[in-house]
C-alpha positions as a printed NumPy array, in Angstrom:
array([[  0.31 ,   0.06 ,   0.026],
       [  2.873,   2.605,  -0.575],
       [  1.225,   3.675,  -3.229],
       [ -1.468,   4.487,  -1.105],
       [  0.449,   6.285,   1.746],
       [  1.908,   8.553,  -1.114],
       [ -1.506,  10.142,  -1.626],
       [ -2.134,  11.166,   2.157],
       [ -0.912,  14.385,   2.14 ],
       [ -3.388,  15.455,  -0.662],
       [ -6.618,  13.782,   0.649],
       [ -6.883,  15.8  ,   3.577],
       [-10.293,  17.446,   3.58 ],
       [-11.795,  15.815,   0.958],
       [-14.622,  12.532,   0.46 ],
       [-12.502,   9.173,  -0.95 ],
       [-12.69 ,   5.847,  -0.577],
       [ -9.368,   3.954,  -1.251],
       [-10.306,   0.178,  -3.153],
       [ -7.997,  -2.725,  -3.251],
       [ -7.821,  -4.569,  -6.802],
       [-10.331,  -7.19 ,  -5.8  ],
       [-12.836,  -3.756,  -5.746],
       [-13.827,  -3.895,  -1.95 ],
       [-12.788,  -0.845,   0.253],
       [-10.119,  -0.748,   2.194],
       [-10.401,   2.969,   3.578],
       [-12.091,   6.094,   3.311],
       [-11.905,   9.715,   4.574],
       [-14.282,  10.682,   7.13 ],
       [-16.545,  13.047,   5.945],
       [-17.36 ,   9.523,   3.79 ],
       [-19.111,   8.29 ,   7.014],
       [-20.978,  11.298,   7.587],
       [-22.506,  10.896,   4.123],
       [-23.873,   7.738,   4.762],
       [-24.337,   7.496,   8.531],
       [-22.005,   4.392,   8.799],
       [-18.771,   4.041,  10.425],
       [-15.436,   2.419,   9.636],
       [-15.982,  -1.162,  10.295],
       [-19.518,  -1.57 ,   8.058],
       [-17.528,  -0.017,   4.995],
       [-14.363,  -1.616,   5.488],
       [-14.758,  -4.996,   3.123],
       [-17.693,  -3.611,   1.5  ],
       [-17.805,  -3.835,  -2.705],
       [-18.039,  -0.661,  -4.407],
       [-20.724,  -2.156,  -6.724],
       [-22.888,  -2.658,  -3.679],
       [-22.351,   1.17 ,  -2.86 ],
       [-23.29 ,   2.477,  -6.329],
       [-25.3  ,   0.075,  -8.661],
       [-22.057,  -0.072, -10.799],
       [-19.201,  -1.275, -11.757],
       [-16.115,   1.669, -11.283],
       [-13.271,  -0.722, -11.25 ],
       [-12.324,  -0.912, -15.205],
       [-13.46 ,   3.024, -15.222],
       [-10.499,   5.717, -15.571],
       [-11.6  ,   9.292, -15.172],
       [ -8.284,  10.238, -17.155],
       [ -9.678,   8.922, -20.515],
       [-13.613,   8.496, -19.557],
       [-14.292,  11.705, -17.446],
       [-16.151,  11.993, -13.689],
       [-19.228,  10.055, -13.267],
       [-22.277,  11.178, -11.627],
       [-23.623,   8.475,  -9.557],
       [-26.176,   7.827,  -6.183],
       [-23.902,   6.871,  -3.631],
       [-25.304,   3.724,  -1.752],
       [-29.07 ,   5.047,  -2.825],
       [-28.394,   8.247,  -1.211],
       [-26.818,  11.253,  -2.319],
       [-25.963,  12.692,  -6.194],
       [-22.058,  12.596,  -6.316],
       [-19.18 ,  13.261,  -8.785],
       [-17.028,  10.121,  -8.741],
       [-13.541,  10.303, -10.146],
       [-11.488,   7.477, -10.594],
       [ -7.681,   7.155, -10.665],
       [ -5.745,   4.317, -10.804],
       [ -3.008,   3.114,  -8.906],
       [ -0.408,   0.313,  -9.015],
       [ -2.648,  -1.995,  -6.138],
       [ -6.378,  -1.051,  -6.805],
       [ -7.548,   2.183,  -6.804],
       [ -8.809,   6.079,  -5.251],
       [-12.218,   7.313,  -6.023],
       [-12.176,  11.026,  -5.086],
       [-15.836,  12.066,  -4.222],
       [-17.525,  15.472,  -4.546],
       [-21.013,  16.229,  -4.178],
       [-22.532,  19.016,  -6.701],
       [-23.246,  22.281,  -4.685],
       [-27.49 ,  22.768,  -5.415],
       [-28.306,  25.876,  -7.806],
       [-30.94 ,  28.261,  -6.266],
       [-31.784,  31.384,  -7.837],
       [-32.646,  34.217,  -4.582],
       [-35.875,  33.699,  -3.177],
       [-36.535,  30.462,  -4.786],
       [-37.447,  27.335,  -2.975],
       [-34.059,  25.018,  -2.672],
       [-35.04 ,  22.046,  -5.033],
       [-32.683,  19.838,  -5.622],
       [-31.316,  18.3  ,  -8.648],
       [-32.635,  14.146,  -6.828],
       [-35.915,  16.322,  -6.125],
       [-36.396,  17.393,  -9.657],
       [-35.352,  14.29 , -11.459],
       [-37.325,  12.12 ,  -9.525],
       [-40.779,  14.501,  -9.929],
       [-39.867,  14.924, -13.815],
       [-43.154,  14.409, -15.861],
       [-40.982,  13.179, -18.777],
       [-38.502,   9.792, -18.27 ],
       [-35.314,  10.587, -17.169],
       [-32.546,   8.795, -17.117],
       [-28.56 ,   9.133, -15.798],
       [-26.393,   6.882, -18.52 ],
       [-22.535,   6.782, -17.977],
       [-20.461,   7.285, -20.784],
       [-19.705,   3.614, -21.931],
       [-23.42 ,   3.406, -22.624],
       [-24.253,   1.731, -19.248],
       [-27.539,   2.992, -17.381],
       [-26.852,   4.263, -13.572],
       [-30.466,   5.246, -12.36 ],
       [-33.883,   6.338, -13.543],
       [-37.129,   8.196, -12.731],
       [-40.245,   6.322, -12.236],
       [-41.727,   7.889, -15.006],
       [-38.761,   6.167, -17.282],
       [-39.737,   2.986, -15.456],
       [-43.313,   3.223, -16.082],
       [-43.291,   3.91 , -19.862],
       [-40.429,   1.002, -20.416],
       [-42.06 ,  -1.224, -17.847],
       [-38.877,  -2.25 , -15.922],
       [-38.007,  -2.308, -12.535],
       [-35.782,   0.643, -10.626],
       [-33.667,  -2.051,  -9.509],
       [-33.3  ,  -3.262, -13.278],
       [-32.313,  -0.421, -14.829],
       [-28.424,  -0.439, -14.151],
       [-28.017,  -3.484, -15.584],
       [-29.091,  -2.161, -19.119],
       [-27.142,  -0.811, -21.679],
       [-28.381,   2.082, -24.435],
       [-28.464,  -0.652, -26.911],
       [-31.029,  -3.067, -24.875],
       [-33.442,  -0.168, -24.973],
       [-33.087,   1.924, -27.788],
       [-34.219,   0.041, -31.115],
       [-31.352,   0.35 , -33.49 ],
       [-28.651,   2.417, -31.794],
       [-26.164,   1.021, -33.993],
       [-27.748,   1.407, -37.225],
       [-29.159,   4.625, -36.684],
       [-25.767,   5.836, -35.873],
       [-26.637,   6.906, -32.302],
       [-23.045,   6.218, -31.057],
       [-21.466,   8.742, -33.435],
       [-23.853,  11.271, -32.03 ],
       [-22.319,  10.234, -28.34 ],
       [-19.121,  10.58 , -29.604],
       [-19.609,  13.851, -31.31 ],
       [-20.989,  15.312, -27.814],
       [-17.855,  14.134, -26.575],
       [-15.936,  15.6  , -28.581],
       [-17.09 ,  18.604, -29.641],
       [-18.938,  21.848, -28.015],
       [-22.672,  20.352, -28.685],
       [-24.544,  19.444, -25.082],
       [-27.179,  17.593, -26.708],
       [-29.262,  15.824, -29.236],
       [-32.686,  14.872, -30.241],
       [-34.441,  12.504, -32.43 ],
       [-37.293,   9.998, -32.878],
       [-36.899,   6.229, -31.644],
       [-38.295,   3.119, -31.111],
       [-37.701,   1.612, -27.5  ],
       [-38.068,  -1.773, -26.435],
       [-39.708,  -2.063, -23.06 ],
       [-39.12 ,  -5.165, -21.037],
       [-42.202,  -6.855, -22.269],
       [-40.532,  -6.96 , -25.813],
       [-43.123,  -4.244, -27.131],
       [-41.927,  -1.599, -28.938],
       [-43.4  ,   2.092, -28.307],
       [-42.083,   5.841, -30.192],
       [-40.289,   7.729, -28.201],
       [-38.716,  11.461, -28.549],
       [-35.313,  11.222, -27.674],
       [-33.602,  13.362, -26.131],
       [-29.399,  13.294, -25.011],
       [-27.874,  15.763, -23.333],
       [-24.432,  15.628, -21.689],
       [-23.306,  17.274, -18.77 ],
       [-19.924,  18.715, -17.774],
       [-18.157,  19.1  , -14.345],
       [-16.773,  22.414, -13.439],
       [-13.716,  21.91 , -15.151],
       [-15.873,  21.102, -17.969],
       [-15.25 ,  17.869, -18.513],
       [-17.521,  15.222, -19.442],
       [-19.19 ,  13.322, -16.352],
       [-22.261,  11.172, -17.831],
       [-25.283,  11.551, -20.156],
       [-29.115,  12.298, -19.194],
       [-31.4  ,  10.46 , -21.351],
       [-35.384,  12.557, -21.666],
       [-37.653,  10.238, -23.371],
       [-41.683,  10.872, -23.77 ],
       [-44.347,   8.898, -25.364],
       [-45.375,   9.846, -29.083],
       [-47.245,   6.82 , -29.617],
       [-50.55 ,   8.737, -30.181],
       [-48.96 ,  11.297, -32.342],
       [-47.456,   8.444, -34.803],
       [-50.759,   6.916, -35.012],
       [-52.338,  10.132, -35.897],
       [-49.562,  10.612, -38.456],
       [-50.34 ,   7.349, -39.483],
       [-53.889,   8.079, -40.049],
       [-53.256,  11.047, -41.893],
       [-50.363,   9.111, -44.149],
       [-53.505,   6.685, -44.62 ],
       [-55.938,   9.388, -45.509],
       [-53.853,  11.155, -48.184],
       [-53.205,   7.534, -49.951],
       [-56.616,   5.873, -49.639],
       [-60.269,   6.254, -50.315],
       [-61.871,   7.059, -46.757],
       [-64.962,   5.499, -47.825],
       [-64.064,   1.864, -49.625],
       [-60.635,   1.917, -48.399],
       [-59.018,   1.337, -51.372],
       [-56.423,   3.343, -52.913],
       [-57.427,   6.983, -54.219],
       [-56.104,   8.722, -57.184],
       [-52.707,   9.563, -55.649],
       [-51.867,   5.95 , -54.654],
       [-52.754,   4.78 , -58.086],
       [-50.981,   6.813, -60.037],
       [-47.858,   5.579, -58.258],
       [-49.073,   1.909, -58.912],
       [-49.478,   2.297, -62.443],
       [-46.011,   4.157, -62.779],
       [-44.528,   0.985, -60.431],
       [-46.614,  -1.802, -62.719],
       [-44.745,   0.332, -66.21 ],
       [-40.94 ,  -0.155, -64.681],
       [-42.005,  -4.102, -63.973],
       [-43.554,  -4.45 , -66.974],
       [-40.562,  -2.999, -69.144],
       [-38.083,  -4.882, -66.811],
       [-40.025,  -8.338, -67.373],
       [-41.235,  -7.624, -70.907],
       [-44.308,  -8.256, -69.568],
       [-48.012,  -7.046, -70.467],
       [-49.847,  -4.554, -68.138],
       [-53.276,  -2.836, -68.669],
       [-55.881,  -0.532, -67.154],
       [-59.34 ,  -0.476, -66.845],
       [-61.422,   1.876, -66.376],
       [-64.903,   1.21 , -64.766],
       [-67.804,   3.486, -64.313],
       [-70.801,   2.206, -62.817],
       [-74.43 ,   1.961, -64.442],
       [-77.13 ,   3.682, -63.664],
       [-75.774,   4.942, -60.078],
       [-77.419,   8.473, -60.095],
       [-80.687,   6.697, -60.522],
       [-79.692,   4.554, -57.277],
       [-78.765,   7.636, -55.374],
       [-81.919,   9.608, -56.28 ],
       [-84.192,   6.933, -55.177],
       [-82.561,   5.282, -52.467],
       [-80.514,   8.06 , -50.913],
       [-76.748,   8.382, -50.593],
       [-76.859,   6.224, -47.7  ],
       [-77.606,   3.153, -50.204],
       [-75.17 ,   4.674, -52.668],
       [-72.664,   4.699, -50.136],
       [-73.539,   1.235, -49.313],
       [-73.16 ,   0.321, -52.914],
       [-69.631,   1.485, -53.286],
       [-68.377,  -0.692, -50.652],
       [-70.012,  -3.818, -52.149],
       [-68.722,  -3.191, -54.969],
       [-65.132,  -2.539, -54.052],
       [-65.529,  -5.902, -52.276],
       [-66.209,  -7.736, -55.577],
       [-63.611,  -6.281, -57.57 ],
       [-61.05 ,  -6.781, -55.385],
       [-62.003, -10.575, -55.394],
       [-61.567, -11.06 , -59.2  ],
       [-58.365, -10.126, -59.047],
       [-54.86 , -11.239, -58.117],
       [-52.483,  -9.953, -55.058],
       [-49.935,  -8.344, -57.815],
       [-53.204,  -6.3  , -59.59 ],
       [-54.54 ,  -3.164, -58.065],
       [-58.36 ,  -1.754, -58.004],
       [-58.589,   1.757, -56.666],
       [-61.727,   4.493, -56.565],
       [-60.697,   8.008, -58.26 ],
       [-64.397,   9.394, -56.6  ],
       [-67.889,   9.194, -57.291],
       [-68.289,   6.157, -59.269],
       [-65.23 ,   5.678, -60.957],
       [-63.167,   2.997, -60.084],
       [-59.71 ,   1.337, -61.812],
       [-58.5  ,  -1.385, -62.19 ],
       [-54.267,  -2.058, -62.36 ],
       [-53.741,  -5.871, -63.993],
       [-49.994,  -6.842, -63.882],
       [-48.079,  -9.984, -65.987],
       [-50.656, -10.302, -68.697],
       [-48.96 , -12.418, -71.658],
       [-52.179, -11.553, -74.185],
       [-54.949,  -9.136, -74.232],
       [-57.547, -11.895, -73.605],
       [-55.991, -11.898, -69.875],
       [-57.406,  -8.486, -69.249],
       [-60.467,  -9.562, -71.612],
       [-60.645, -12.437, -68.822],
       [-60.96 , -10.201, -65.945],
       [-62.754,  -7.805, -67.466],
       [-65.562, -10.693, -68.107],
       [-65.698, -11.562, -64.581],
       [-65.581,  -8.144, -62.784],
       [-69.085,  -7.477, -65.462],
       [-70.498, -11.174, -64.256],
       [-69.865, -10.319, -60.48 ],
       [-71.557,  -6.388, -60.854],
       [-74.026,  -7.8  , -62.57 ],
       [-75.617,  -9.719, -59.913],
       [-78.09 ,  -7.749, -57.466],
       [-77.169,  -5.719, -54.327],
       [-78.398,  -6.257, -51.091],
       [-78.826,  -2.389, -49.492],
       [-80.43 ,  -2.719, -46.577],
       [-83.239,  -5.187, -47.052],
       [-83.324,  -3.853, -50.545],
       [-82.263,  -5.073, -53.88 ],
       [-80.966,  -2.749, -56.718],
       [-79.013,  -3.879, -59.781],
       [-76.375,  -1.814, -61.146],
       [-73.108,  -3.012, -63.191],
       [-70.858,  -1.636, -64.868],
       [-69.466,  -0.441, -67.983],
       [-65.435,  -1.031, -68.699],
       [-62.679,   0.556, -70.625],
       [-59.423,  -1.18 , -70.855],
       [-55.928,   0.428, -72.603],
       [-53.05 ,  -1.539, -72.727],
       [-49.222,  -0.855, -72.173],
       [-47.372,  -0.366, -73.915],
       [-49.349,  -0.473, -77.435],
       [-52.247,   2.526, -75.963],
       [-49.806,   4.543, -74.018],
       [-46.262,   4.603, -72.636],
       [-47.284,   6.815, -69.453],
       [-49.701,   6.641, -66.354],
       [-51.351,   9.929, -67.995],
       [-51.97 ,   8.628, -71.501],
       [-53.008,   5.203, -70.201],
       [-56.132,   5.967, -68.129],
       [-56.903,   8.851, -70.544],
       [-57.344,   5.881, -73.231],
       [-58.824,   3.696, -71.227],
       [-61.604,   6.47 , -69.96 ],
       [-62.035,   7.199, -73.641],
       [-62.419,   3.358, -74.197],
       [-64.908,   3.537, -71.016],
       [-67.28 ,   6.006, -72.763],
       [-67.718,   3.681, -75.598],
       [-68.87 ,   0.809, -74.016],
       [-71.479,   2.795, -72.265],
       [-72.507,   4.142, -75.981],
       [-72.771,   0.731, -77.185],
       [-75.489,  -0.294, -74.288],
       [-73.479,  -0.367, -71.017],
       [-72.83 ,  -3.523, -68.79 ],
       [-69.826,  -4.398, -71.55 ],
       [-66.104,  -3.792, -72.139],
       [-64.213,  -1.913, -74.808],
       [-60.661,  -2.121, -75.645],
       [-58.995,   1.029, -76.729],
       [-58.241,   1.94 , -80.734],
       [-57.452,   4.375, -82.556],
       [-60.636,   5.473, -83.851],
       [-61.284,   6.428, -80.317],
       [-59.565,   9.459, -80.939],
       [-63.082,  10.972, -82.256],
       [-63.973,  10.544, -78.591],
       [-61.371,  13.705, -78.258],
       [-62.958,  15.331, -80.918],
       [-66.149,  15.307, -78.899],
       [-64.886,  16.479, -76.13 ],
       [-63.567,  19.56 , -78.214],
       [-67.427,  19.967, -79.363],
       [-68.764,  19.7  , -75.982],
       [-66.118,  22.621, -75.03 ],
       [-67.265,  24.502, -77.68 ],
       [-71.372,  23.67 , -76.628],
       [-70.236,  25.005, -72.882],
       [-69.365,  28.379, -74.23 ],
       [-71.972,  29.252, -76.464],
       [-74.378,  28.181, -73.716],
       [-72.828,  31.186, -71.228],
       [-73.744,  33.228, -74.546],
       [-77.037,  31.95 , -74.998],
       [-78.21 ,  31.54 , -71.595],
       [-78.079,  27.977, -71.035],
       [-77.3  ,  28.066, -67.641],
       [-79.051,  28.385, -64.641],
       [-79.286,  28.004, -61.051],
       [-81.127,  26.474, -58.426],
       [-81.204,  27.182, -54.438],
       [-80.84 ,  24.985, -51.784],
       [-81.868,  26.424, -47.997],
       [-79.674,  25.726, -45.327],
       [-81.485,  25.854, -41.944],
       [-80.927,  26.027, -38.66 ],
       [-81.853,  22.998, -36.685],
       [-82.203,  24.275, -33.283],
       [-85.029,  27.015, -34.255],
       [-85.945,  25.844, -38.086],
       [-85.153,  29.028, -39.489],
       [-84.094,  29.289, -43.165],
       [-80.761,  30.711, -42.942],
       [-79.439,  30.915, -46.128],
       [-79.46 ,  28.956, -49.707],
       [-76.546,  27.718, -51.528],
       [-76.648,  28.377, -55.317],
       [-76.167,  25.156, -57.355],
       [-75.667,  26.089, -61.246],
       [-77.241,  23.602, -63.726],
       [-76.999,  23.518, -67.714],
       [-80.119,  22.957, -69.484],
       [-78.416,  21.561, -72.791],
       [-80.552,  21.321, -75.961],
       [-80.023,  18.066, -76.884],
       [-78.405,  15.892, -73.265],
       [-81.57 ,  17.673, -71.211],
       [-80.862,  18.888, -67.818],
       [-77.427,  18.406, -66.42 ],
       [-75.911,  18.345, -63.196],
       [-72.437,  20.328, -62.078],
       [-71.14 ,  17.031, -62.098],
       [-71.269,  16.818, -65.381],
       [-69.954,  19.737, -66.805],
       [-67.507,  21.498, -64.449],
       [-64.822,  19.347, -64.453],
       [-64.508,  19.804, -68.106],
       [-65.38 ,  24.077, -67.517],
       [-62.151,  23.505, -64.912],
       [-60.267,  21.982, -67.524],
       [-61.215,  23.867, -70.826],
       [-61.037,  27.047, -68.614],
       [-64.666,  28.274, -68.778],
       [-64.768,  27.999, -65.248],
       [-64.091,  31.461, -64.9  ],
       [-66.461,  32.87 , -66.717],
       [-69.036,  30.701, -65.718],
       [-68.307,  31.337, -62.467],
       [-68.791,  35.434, -62.668],
       [-71.814,  34.148, -64.248],
       [-73.502,  32.715, -61.022],
       [-71.515,  35.259, -58.43 ],
       [-73.973,  38.007, -60.526],
       [-77.037,  36.074, -60.741],
       [-77.446,  34.887, -57.424],
       [-76.487,  38.013, -55.854],
       [-78.86 ,  40.13 , -57.422],
       [-81.629,  37.349, -56.617],
       [-80.64 ,  37.309, -53.615],
       [-80.829,  40.82 , -53.645],
       [-84.37 ,  41.065, -54.706],
       [-85.508,  38.828, -51.981],
       [-83.942,  40.378, -48.87 ],
       [-85.998,  43.755, -50.738],
       [-89.346,  41.738, -50.559],
       [-88.761,  41.207, -46.666],
       [-86.048,  38.487, -45.955],
       [-83.549,  40.411, -44.884],
       [-81.385,  38.369, -43.134],
       [-80.88 ,  35.664, -46.215],
       [-77.36 ,  34.855, -46.788],
       [-76.347,  33.72 , -49.764],
       [-73.345,  30.681, -50.413],
       [-71.518,  30.48 , -53.89 ],
       [-69.196,  28.021, -55.016],
       [-65.641,  28.579, -55.717],
       [-63.158,  26.029, -57.167],
       [-59.342,  25.885, -56.685],
       [-59.337,  26.664, -60.176],
       [-61.207,  29.937, -60.492],
       [-58.799,  31.603, -58.095],
       [-56.039,  30.794, -60.437],
       [-57.853,  31.636, -63.291],
       [-59.186,  35.368, -62.596],
       [-59.18 ,  37.687, -59.723],
       [-62.36 ,  36.244, -57.798],
       [-61.616,  39.049, -54.513],
       [-62.373,  41.872, -57.814],
       [-65.324,  39.253, -59.267],
       [-66.875,  39.14 , -55.951],
       [-66.81 ,  43.312, -55.894],
       [-68.114,  43.661, -59.079],
       [-71.359,  41.104, -58.169],
       [-71.988,  42.833, -55.036],
       [-71.923,  47.052, -56.76 ],
       [-74.417,  45.35 , -59.393],
       [-76.859,  43.7  , -56.732],
       [-76.282,  45.822, -53.826],
       [-75.864,  43.271, -51.582],
       [-74.125,  43.292, -48.38 ],
       [-70.94 ,  41.891, -48.053],
       [-71.504,  39.972, -45.026],
       [-74.28 ,  38.266, -46.793],
       [-72.489,  36.275, -49.234],
       [-70.298,  33.389, -48.559],
       [-67.37 ,  31.852, -50.733],
       [-68.049,  28.063, -50.195],
       [-64.713,  25.949, -51.364],
       [-63.597,  22.358, -50.858],
       [-61.008,  21.327, -47.84 ],
       [-58.966,  19.933, -51.174],
       [-59.321,  23.484, -52.66 ],
       [-58.174,  25.079, -49.743],
       [-55.285,  23.289, -49.585],
       [-53.909,  24.301, -52.844],
       [-51.577,  26.961, -51.738],
       [-50.772,  28.322, -54.512],
       [-49.423,  31.953, -54.325],
       [-53.359,  33.292, -56.09 ],
       [-55.403,  30.868, -53.788],
       [-53.437,  32.195, -50.787],
       [-54.023,  35.996, -52.11 ],
       [-57.573,  35.663, -52.78 ],
       [-59.263,  34.68 , -49.62 ],
       [-57.71 ,  37.423, -47.726],
       [-59.202,  39.441, -50.039],
       [-62.224,  38.247, -49.56 ],
       [-62.127,  37.811, -46.204],
       [-60.924,  41.886, -45.952],
       [-64.357,  42.443, -47.705],
       [-66.101,  41.326, -44.67 ],
       [-67.195,  38.412, -46.913],
       [-67.253,  34.979, -45.096],
       [-65.621,  31.78 , -45.832],
       [-67.306,  28.197, -45.897],
       [-64.995,  24.91 , -46.525],
       [-67.293,  21.745, -48.121],
       [-66.759,  18.254, -47.367],
       [-64.674,  19.04 , -44.141],
       [-63.029,  16.111, -42.65 ],
       [-61.837,  14.283, -46.558],
       [-58.569,  16.362, -46.717],
       [-55.162,  15.9  , -45.591],
       [-54.411,  18.679, -42.883],
       [-57.399,  20.238, -42.288],
       [-56.551,  21.354, -38.419],
       [-53.803,  23.34 , -39.926],
       [-56.097,  24.744, -42.266],
       [-58.757,  25.683, -39.834],
       [-55.941,  27.532, -37.828],
       [-54.61 ,  29.127, -40.776],
       [-57.447,  30.641, -42.548],
       [-60.406,  33.004, -40.492],
       [-62.409,  30.154, -41.435],
       [-66.491,  30.951, -40.44 ],
       [-68.306,  27.598, -41.046],
       [-67.214,  24.078, -42.114],
       [-70.118,  21.417, -43.93 ],
       [-69.725,  17.948, -42.458],
       [-69.157,  15.699, -45.273],
       [-71.828,  13.344, -46.149],
       [-70.358,  10.638, -45.587],
       [-69.735,  11.241, -42.249],
       [-73.147,  11.933, -41.932],
       [-75.019,   9.066, -43.594],
       [-72.389,   6.513, -42.026],
       [-73.67 ,   6.554, -38.368],
       [-76.496,   4.717, -38.768],
       [-74.592,   1.48 , -40.251],
       [-72.709,  -0.937, -38.176],
       [-69.017,   0.031, -37.429],
       [-70.347,   3.424, -37.691],
       [-68.203,   6.95 , -38.252],
       [-70.329,   9.148, -35.647],
       [-66.887,   9.861, -33.407],
       [-65.213,  11.274, -36.585],
       [-68.544,  13.442, -36.855],
       [-68.399,  14.646, -32.817],
       [-65.247,  15.21 , -33.031],
       [-65.5  ,  17.454, -35.824],
       [-68.417,  19.618, -34.201],
       [-66.137,  19.978, -30.687],
       [-63.461,  21.069, -33.128],
       [-65.003,  23.715, -34.94 ],
       [-66.706,  24.712, -32.08 ],
       [-63.576,  24.931, -29.776],
       [-62.181,  27.669, -33.18 ],
       [-65.27 ,  29.044, -32.778],
       [-66.311,  27.764, -36.345],
       [-69.849,  26.825, -36.673],
       [-70.814,  23.538, -38.344],
       [-73.396,  22.593, -41.606],
       [-74.367,  19.134, -41.716],
       [-74.591,  18.279, -45.515],
       [-76.747,  15.646, -47.394],
       [-79.471,  15.361, -44.473],
       [-81.878,  13.029, -45.72 ],
       [-84.162,  11.314, -42.962],
       [-85.15 ,  12.455, -39.107],
       [-83.013,  10.39 , -37.262],
       [-79.757,  12.014, -39.214],
       [-81.154,  15.35 , -38.378],
       [-81.708,  14.652, -34.599],
       [-77.789,  13.012, -34.95 ],
       [-76.972,  16.41 , -35.88 ],
       [-78.685,  18.432, -33.242],
       [-78.339,  16.411, -30.624],
       [-74.147,  16.456, -30.813],
       [-74.469,  20.532, -31.494],
       [-74.607,  20.91 , -35.145],
       [-75.435,  24.61 , -35.718],
       [-77.209,  24.234, -39.16 ],
       [-77.928,  21.436, -41.762],
       [-78.704,  21.366, -45.57 ],
       [-80.126,  18.322, -47.738],
       [-83.265,  16.625, -49.205],
       [-84.21 ,  16.2  , -45.94 ],
       [-85.765,  19.754, -45.622],
       [-85.667,  20.878, -49.28 ],
       [-84.27 ,  20.078, -52.55 ],
       [-82.766,  22.799, -54.937],
       [-85.529,  24.8  , -55.939],
       [-85.433,  27.194, -58.69 ],
       [-86.097,  31.205, -58.164],
       [-89.775,  30.33 , -58.399],
       [-90.45 ,  27.33 , -56.458],
       [-88.105,  28.942, -53.887],
       [-90.362,  32.16 , -53.173],
       [-93.927,  30.181, -52.807],
       [-91.424,  27.999, -50.801],
       [-91.27 ,  31.644, -48.73 ],
       [-94.328,  33.326, -49.504],
       [-96.936,  31.172, -50.166],
       [-99.572,  28.761, -47.802],
       [-98.403,  25.1  , -47.614],
       [-99.691,  23.158, -49.701],
       [-97.554,  19.956, -49.336],
       [-95.392,  18.02 , -47.288],
       [-92.647,  16.036, -47.434],
       [-89.73 ,  13.956, -46.26 ],
       [-91.155,  15.023, -42.597],
       [-90.892,  18.706, -43.072],
       [-94.061,  20.95 , -43.752],
       [-93.076,  23.813, -46.466],
       [-93.28 ,  26.961, -43.76 ],
       [-95.687,  28.96 , -44.376],
       [-94.975,  33.132, -45.28 ],
       [-98.155,  35.007, -43.257],
       [-95.251,  38.527, -42.736],
       [-92.961,  38.573, -45.493],
       [-90.979,  40.777, -42.922],
       [-89.657,  37.818, -40.993],
       [-87.032,  35.063, -41.902],
       [-89.515,  31.557, -42.396],
       [-89.335,  28.819, -40.205],
       [-89.672,  24.974, -40.703],
       [-92.51 ,  23.132, -38.61 ],
       [-89.731,  20.527, -37.514],
       [-91.475,  17.585, -35.805],
       [-90.313,  16.397, -32.341]])
């Protein structure tokens, strides 16, 4: 013990422990006895592992720096290890608590134990020293099990993700911390996502002492991100891939076909008589039909094939590894057979069927856009030839393209010749039954095709650019009409006009609104601009500037089809939204098993918390009205209250005696035209 004797002059007044080569205490300073409330006899011969719950015998502070450890489950001490020829000298220092003037003297240990996050101390070689109760709760380990673990035992992929190199960087640089998201392996072998933060703790001389690990459970956040990714790639009604994922699948199928020298085909499906089913049996049964169609079509395909829903009643099938065109024919015939069978919808038997267009790679197109376009054109040929059949694309189908050009030309003529007209559908206060306003819905009285609804011509108007002129006409015509009704006594009637994202890019919508308001005399506070959630997510400069300009003018902003987009919360906070319309799919679905009522309830609660009103779309039954009313929804719109009405019919609706009864709602009697009129809702 010559080496130990040589240290005698240096250890006066300092806490120390002299350890032999076996790792047992040979001697210690008197101050250490006070810290532990023990005697020399009790300490002599005791293993340092039992004192610190960690083996310090192989540690050398000259290369690793001092450690922060708990002394015999007691005070926190800074330990520096000095190697001697016949043992070790442990130098102990108790860090002084840092307090500000007048603040309570909270020790590091108190904060460590009561922190809401999981905290742990990690030695410089990656061994856990201690952890607080929250850390143990998150990981499932007992307190006494923690010192037996290494960093790689808990953090999944620590080596592969390069975290050790990050820790080395903290040791060798002035950086003090790093943060990342990692999977944490719990004691029961389950994995949980955590937000991981690692900080370097240094001594008074700046030397590295240990790492402090902070983990927070982010499993719910990860689930929310997963749900958001799902909604961005899949159709919310059927669970099938949407257009975004479909385009990626087609691109991948083309690459595979090129490499494998195999055939590939795209089938475009459009259901027959779907509009009639919707009109006669309601959107609820229409949704049930779409779900059943997706199930039947999926059953006709192999695992390597894809079926997606584009929207409405349109589906697309992608077939891979085809030898000859007959393979696509066989699949098409199988789909036609299963969809020709009757559908049982809420004790109703309905028949639909489908028409299919087929485009093959590479003879009918070499890219996704061309294949979809040619398959779509082939489908229209199948429709024209009697429905319930399929057709392959051929060069003569270029004629279809020519016909679309003719359709576009006739649309422009329709504006000049006054073939468009507007119908108005009431929006009703669910609590009082008051008519709050009307939504303007444009129709086209085509000289050859009859009356066309917006779904037949608005997409083409957006593609050919005529949507700007059509939108201006609707805005001016509807503002003038509602201003006239206000002059007749309905002073509080509001007007809702739909504006597409394409309109913002093609024209100055704010100027169009100014012109319509000046022409009609309608107050901007009675005008509501309605956009779909997808249009609101179009963050082009023209859209953002247009929305700001409209809000400055005093017009209100309404979001349609809310809940079907990708980042609804972000956009509600970004824009000054006055009202959101719950998509009809959330309302019609609550009556079925496995309903989506919680989603509708969440939308209502979230919007109200943000000071935003909520309107339920597609209300068709008393049960749906009561469901919305009982959940605190403010307004309702749908066939339960009224179908879209011509201007003359709406005037009769408001100002004449009741002459009929429909869908459980009495037409209102307007005895005092100066009042906004009330629906007599059934209890």
